[in-house]
C-alpha positions, 0 to 999 in steps of 0.5 A: 590146235593148242590154247595158251590160256592160263585160266578158265576166263582166258580159255572161255574167251579163246573158245568164244572166238573159235565158235565165231570163227567156225560159224561165220554165217550165223554169228556176229560180233557187233552190238547185241540187240536189246532185247535179244530174241533168245539166250540159250545157255550151254554147259560145254564139257571137254576132253583133255585135248579140247574136243567136246565130250558133252553139251548140256543145256542149262537154259532153254529160251521160252521162245525161239526154242530152235536157237538152242539147237543152233547153238549146240550145232555151232559148238560141235562145228568147232571140233577142238577148242584146244588142249585143256590138260594144263587147266584145273578139272573139271574141264568145262565152261558155260557159254550164253548165246545172244541171238538177234531176230535174224537168228545170228548169235554173239557169244556172251563172253565176247560182249 
């Protein structure tokens, strides 16, 4: 799989769409619940081919801590986000996961 992203902002949008497409039963793209149940934030480091090298937790919510694991598993399900070799290093991006009370999330990049 390839990505036509010219910069990290475009790539982040591409990645958010891939996360939603790979996790249809636990995502939503509608309006975000206010307040959100939980907002874990992940730092996703990639290999040049777009496969996940490492996932770091930048912010774990104080409640609904299980949403962090849900978000990590959702990222891993994507497999490859697409070639990043043409983008500047480091090959990493941050994504926030906006969870509703049903434990379905929307990537912040799509909000």
